[in-house]
C-alpha positions as CSV (number, residue, x, y, z in Angstrom):
1,M,0.2,-0.2,0.2
2,K,1.4,3.2,-1.0
3,T,1.8,6.0,1.8
4,I,-1.1,8.8,1.0
5,S,0.5,12.4,2.1
6,V,-2.8,14.1,3.6
7,I,-2.4,17.8,4.0
8,I,-3.9,19.9,6.1
9,P,-3.5,23.5,6.4
10,V,-4.8,25.1,9.8
11,Y,-5.7,28.3,10.6
12,K,-8.8,29.8,13.1
13,V,-10.7,26.5,12.8
14,E,-11.0,25.8,16.7
15,A,-14.4,24.8,16.4
16,Y,-13.8,22.3,13.3
17,L,-10.5,21.0,13.5
18,D,-11.3,17.8,15.9
19,R,-13.9,16.9,13.5
20,C,-11.8,17.0,10.5
21,V,-8.7,15.4,11.9
22,Q,-11.0,12.6,13.0
23,S,-12.1,11.7,9.6
24,I,-8.9,11.5,8.6
25,V,-7.2,9.4,11.5
26,D,-10.5,6.9,11.1
27,Q,-9.7,6.3,7.5
28,T,-10.2,2.4,6.0
29,Y,-7.0,3.0,4.4
30,T,-4.4,3.4,7.1
31,N,-1.2,3.8,5.6
32,L,-1.6,7.8,5.7
33,E,0.9,10.7,6.3
34,I,-1.5,13.3,8.0
35,I,0.1,16.6,8.0
36,L,-1.3,19.6,9.7
37,V,0.7,23.2,9.1
38,D,-0.1,25.5,12.1
39,D,-0.5,28.4,9.9
40,G,0.3,31.0,12.7
41,S,-3.3,30.2,14.4
42,P,-4.0,33.0,17.0
43,D,-6.5,30.3,18.9
44,R,-6.2,27.0,20.4
45,C,-5.4,25.3,16.9
46,P,-1.8,25.0,17.5
47,Q,-2.1,23.1,20.6
48,M,-4.9,21.0,19.4
49,C,-2.5,19.9,16.7
50,D,0.3,19.3,19.2
51,E,-2.4,17.1,20.8
52,W,-3.5,15.0,17.6
53,A,0.1,14.1,16.9
54,K,0.5,12.5,20.3
55,R,-2.4,10.3,20.1
56,D,-1.3,9.3,16.2
57,S,2.2,8.6,15.0
58,R,0.6,9.2,11.8
59,I,0.5,12.9,12.5
60,R,3.2,15.5,11.7
61,V,3.0,19.2,13.1
62,I,4.9,21.7,11.6
63,H,4.0,25.4,13.1
64,Q,5.1,28.3,11.1
65,P,4.0,32.1,11.3
66,N,0.8,32.8,9.7
67,A,1.8,33.3,5.5
68,G,-2.0,32.0,4.1
69,S,-3.4,28.7,3.1
70,G,-1.4,28.5,-0.3
71,A,2.3,29.2,1.9
72,A,1.2,26.2,4.5
73,R,0.6,23.8,1.6
74,N,3.6,24.7,0.1
75,T,5.3,23.8,3.4
76,A,3.7,20.5,3.9
77,L,4.1,19.5,-0.2
78,D,8.3,19.8,0.2
79,A,7.8,18.0,3.7
80,A,5.6,15.2,2.5
81,R,7.3,11.9,2.2
82,G,4.1,10.0,0.4
83,E,4.2,8.8,-3.4
84,L,0.2,10.0,-3.2
85,I,-0.8,13.6,-2.0
86,A,-4.3,15.0,-0.9
87,F,-5.3,18.1,0.3
88,V,-8.1,18.4,2.9
89,D,-9.4,22.3,4.1
90,S,-9.2,21.8,8.0
91,D,-13.0,22.7,8.7
92,D,-14.5,19.8,6.2
93,Y,-14.1,16.4,6.9
94,I,-14.4,13.4,4.4
95,S,-16.3,9.8,4.6
96,H,-14.5,6.9,6.4
97,D,-13.2,5.3,3.1
98,M,-12.5,8.4,1.0
99,Y,-8.9,7.0,0.4
100,E,-9.4,3.9,0.1
101,Y,-11.7,4.6,-2.6
102,L,-9.8,6.6,-4.4
103,Y,-6.8,4.5,-4.3
104,K,-8.6,1.9,-5.5
105,L,-9.9,3.7,-8.5
106,M,-6.0,5.0,-9.4
107,L,-5.2,0.9,-9.4
108,Q,-5.4,1.1,-13.4
109,G,-2.9,3.6,-13.7
110,A,-4.7,6.8,-13.6
111,D,-3.0,9.9,-12.0
112,I,-5.6,11.7,-10.3
113,A,-8.6,10.5,-9.1
114,E,-11.8,12.9,-8.1
115,C,-15.1,11.8,-5.9
116,G,-18.0,14.0,-5.3
117,H,-18.5,16.5,-2.5
118,V,-21.4,17.7,-0.9
119,D,-21.7,21.6,0.4
120,V,-22.7,21.8,4.2
121,G,-23.8,24.1,6.8
122,H,-23.7,24.3,10.8
123,H,-25.0,20.4,10.8
124,D,-22.4,17.4,10.4
125,R,-23.6,15.2,7.4
126,V,-24.0,11.7,7.4
127,F,-22.4,10.3,4.1
128,Q,-25.2,8.0,2.4
129,P,-24.5,5.5,-0.2
130,S,-24.6,7.6,-3.5
131,D,-24.3,6.3,-7.1
132,D,-20.4,6.0,-8.4
133,N,-20.9,6.4,-12.0
134,V,-16.9,5.8,-12.7
135,R,-15.4,7.1,-16.3
136,T,-12.0,7.5,-17.4
137,Y,-10.7,10.7,-18.5
138,T,-7.5,11.8,-21.0
139,V,-5.9,15.0,-20.2
140,Q,-7.7,16.5,-23.1
141,E,-10.9,15.7,-22.2
142,A,-10.3,16.3,-18.3
143,M,-9.2,19.6,-19.2
144,A,-12.1,20.6,-21.5
145,E,-14.3,19.6,-18.4
146,H,-12.1,21.6,-16.0
147,I,-12.5,25.0,-18.5
148,C,-16.1,24.4,-18.7
149,D,-16.5,24.1,-14.4
150,R,-18.0,20.6,-14.4
151,I,-15.8,17.9,-13.0
152,F,-12.1,18.4,-12.2
153,R,-12.8,22.1,-11.3
154,Q,-10.4,23.9,-9.5
155,L,-10.9,22.2,-6.2
156,I,-7.9,20.5,-4.9
157,W,-9.7,18.6,-1.8
158,N,-11.9,16.4,-3.9
159,K,-9.0,14.4,-5.6
160,L,-5.9,11.8,-5.0
161,Y,-2.8,12.5,-6.8
162,R,0.6,10.8,-8.2
163,R,3.1,12.8,-6.4
164,E,5.0,13.2,-9.7
165,I,2.1,15.2,-11.5
166,I,2.7,17.9,-8.9
167,G,6.6,17.7,-8.8
168,E,7.7,20.9,-8.5
169,I,4.3,23.0,-8.9
170,R,3.6,25.1,-5.9
171,F,0.6,27.6,-5.1
172,P,0.7,30.8,-5.1
173,V,1.8,32.8,-1.9
174,G,-0.5,35.7,-1.0
175,K,-3.0,35.1,-3.1
176,K,-7.0,35.0,-1.7
177,I,-7.4,32.3,-4.2
178,D,-4.8,29.5,-4.4
179,D,-6.0,26.7,-6.0
180,E,-7.4,28.6,-9.5
181,F,-3.6,29.2,-10.2
182,F,-2.3,25.1,-9.1
183,T,-5.1,23.2,-10.4
184,Y,-4.8,23.5,-14.0
185,Q,-1.3,22.9,-14.2
186,V,-1.4,19.5,-12.3
187,L,-4.0,18.2,-14.2
188,G,-2.0,19.3,-17.4
189,N,0.7,17.1,-16.2
190,A,-1.7,14.1,-15.8
191,K,-2.4,11.6,-18.6
192,T,-5.2,9.3,-17.4
193,L,-7.9,10.6,-14.8
194,V,-10.6,9.2,-13.2
195,R,-13.5,10.5,-11.7
196,S,-16.3,9.0,-9.5
197,D,-20.2,10.6,-8.8
198,K,-19.9,9.0,-5.3
199,I,-19.8,11.6,-1.9
200,C,-16.7,11.5,-0.1
201,Y,-16.1,14.9,1.1
202,A,-17.9,17.5,2.9
203,Y,-17.4,21.1,1.9
204,H,-18.2,23.4,5.4
205,Q,-18.5,26.9,3.9
206,Q,-18.5,29.0,6.8
207,E,-19.9,33.1,6.6
208,S,-16.1,34.0,7.6
209,S,-14.4,31.8,4.9
210,V,-12.3,33.3,2.3
211,M,-14.8,33.3,-0.6
212,H,-17.5,35.0,1.5
213,S,-15.0,37.7,3.1
214,M,-13.3,38.4,-0.2
215,S,-14.1,42.6,-1.7
216,A,-15.0,42.1,-5.5
217,K,-11.3,43.0,-6.3
218,K,-9.9,40.9,-5.1
219,R,-11.4,38.8,-6.3
220,L,-10.2,39.8,-9.3
221,Q,-7.5,37.3,-8.6
222,A,-9.5,34.9,-9.8
223,V,-9.7,37.0,-13.8
224,E,-5.6,36.8,-13.4
225,A,-5.7,33.0,-12.5
226,K,-8.0,32.3,-15.7
227,I,-5.6,35.1,-17.8
228,Q,-2.7,32.5,-16.9
229,R,-4.7,29.3,-17.3
230,H,-5.9,30.6,-20.8
231,Q,-2.0,31.1,-21.8
232,Y,-1.4,27.7,-20.6
233,I,-3.8,25.9,-22.4
234,E,-2.5,28.1,-25.5
235,K,0.8,26.8,-25.4
236,N,-0.2,23.1,-24.1
237,F,-3.7,22.6,-25.3
238,P,-4.0,24.4,-28.8
239,D,-7.5,22.9,-29.4
240,L,-9.2,23.9,-26.3
241,T,-8.2,27.5,-26.9
242,V,-11.5,29.1,-28.2
243,L,-13.3,26.8,-25.2
244,S,-10.9,28.8,-22.8
245,L,-11.6,31.7,-24.2
246,K,-15.1,32.0,-23.8
247,N,-14.8,30.7,-20.4
248,L,-12.5,34.1,-20.0
249,W,-15.1,36.3,-21.7
250,F,-17.7,35.1,-19.1
251,T,-15.6,35.1,-16.2
252,C,-15.0,39.0,-17.0
253,M,-18.7,39.9,-17.5
254,Y,-19.3,37.9,-13.8
255,Y,-16.6,39.8,-12.4
256,G,-17.9,43.1,-14.0
257,Q,-21.0,42.4,-12.7
258,L,-20.2,41.4,-8.6
259,S,-17.9,44.6,-9.3
260,L,-21.1,46.6,-10.2
261,R,-23.2,45.3,-7.2
262,E,-20.7,44.9,-4.3
263,M,-18.3,48.5,-4.8
264,E,-18.4,52.2,-5.3
265,K,-18.3,53.8,-8.3
266,D,-14.7,54.9,-8.0
267,Q,-13.7,51.1,-7.4
268,A,-16.2,49.6,-10.1
269,D,-14.8,51.9,-13.2
270,Q,-11.7,51.2,-12.7
271,T,-12.6,47.2,-12.4
272,I,-14.7,47.6,-15.4
273,K,-12.0,49.3,-17.0
274,Y,-9.5,46.8,-15.9
275,L,-11.6,44.2,-17.4
276,R,-12.1,45.7,-21.0
277,G,-8.3,45.6,-21.4
278,V,-8.5,42.1,-20.8
279,L,-11.0,41.5,-23.2
280,R,-9.0,44.0,-25.9
281,E,-6.1,41.5,-25.0
282,H,-8.0,38.5,-25.4
283,P,-10.5,39.0,-28.7
284,F,-13.3,36.9,-29.2
285,C,-15.5,36.2,-32.0
286,P,-18.5,34.0,-30.8
287,K,-18.1,31.2,-32.7
288,N,-19.5,27.7,-32.5
289,C,-21.8,29.2,-29.3
290,T,-24.7,28.7,-28.3
291,A,-27.4,31.2,-29.4
292,K,-27.7,32.6,-25.9
293,E,-24.2,32.9,-25.6
294,K,-23.4,34.5,-28.9
295,T,-25.9,37.4,-27.7
296,W,-24.5,37.9,-24.1
297,L,-21.0,37.9,-25.9
298,S,-21.6,40.2,-28.8
299,L,-23.6,42.5,-26.0
300,E,-20.0,42.4,-23.8
301,R,-17.7,43.2,-27.0
302,V,-20.5,46.3,-27.6
303,S,-20.8,47.6,-23.6
304,L,-19.1,45.6,-20.9
305,R,-20.5,47.7,-18.2
306,G,-24.0,47.4,-20.4
307,V,-24.4,44.1,-20.8
308,C,-23.2,43.7,-16.7
309,S,-25.9,45.9,-15.9
310,L,-28.2,44.0,-17.9
311,R,-27.4,40.6,-16.6
312,N,-27.8,42.3,-12.9
313,A,-31.3,43.5,-13.1
314,L,-32.2,40.3,-14.3
315,K,-30.3,38.7,-12.2
316,I,-28.3,36.3,-14.5
317,G,-25.7,34.6,-13.1
318,L,-25.4,35.7,-9.6
């Protein structure tokens, strides 16, 4: 049995940390290296991590000054010893057989195995039997699904990775959204991927989490990530260039809507100006699109602000 290094950055999750770690400790797949990275958490999390390390010899704790989740994951990746890598957010939890299940999916040679996930609120979810519906994908097929945000999404935590396909790829430091800069590069290094609909991961989104607390301006880092991904797609997957461009244009539309809804006028004006610059640098003629897509993209070419205002009024896309 190969060793799975499970990487968990820890910061201000005192109320959820025990639930998270317990779900990993209780895995039916036992050959685990569990790396808890205390990212300078100001609450009881550092002590809780140390207590867990005393209870289970598979747990390693790294304490470091606060530098963000990207830096914490990078520290763990550099220290990991396993042939397989997994990530868990410290306020989430997993089904008792998640890693055994994903490991078995990889036995036919897949580089990445992905399972389904469920969003949870304040209450724990008991995992129920669900359809597995397993399918194998080439990297080209998986990247197309990733671009369309259907499966093999930027989510890092519902996957099991062979260590070698991560290689020297690391998370950006200082970004509020770091997985969008990471996942497409790792997907691109794979040859074969496997996906199951079976729900094994419970994602708990707090109101104080990154996506809820970020301003619309900071969320523009997602646009930066999409630009970098598009450049990567152009170079490595040229057949997917048109699909990537369409996604970039709709991303700009979405964040334009967000800026008009959440920002003061001056900030919104600056954001719209920035997004218009992105569209000029990456021109797109909406061919091979649905009639509805062509309509929105054509309107976006005429007036980004106008189409964003219209979609906000119609409550489309938000």
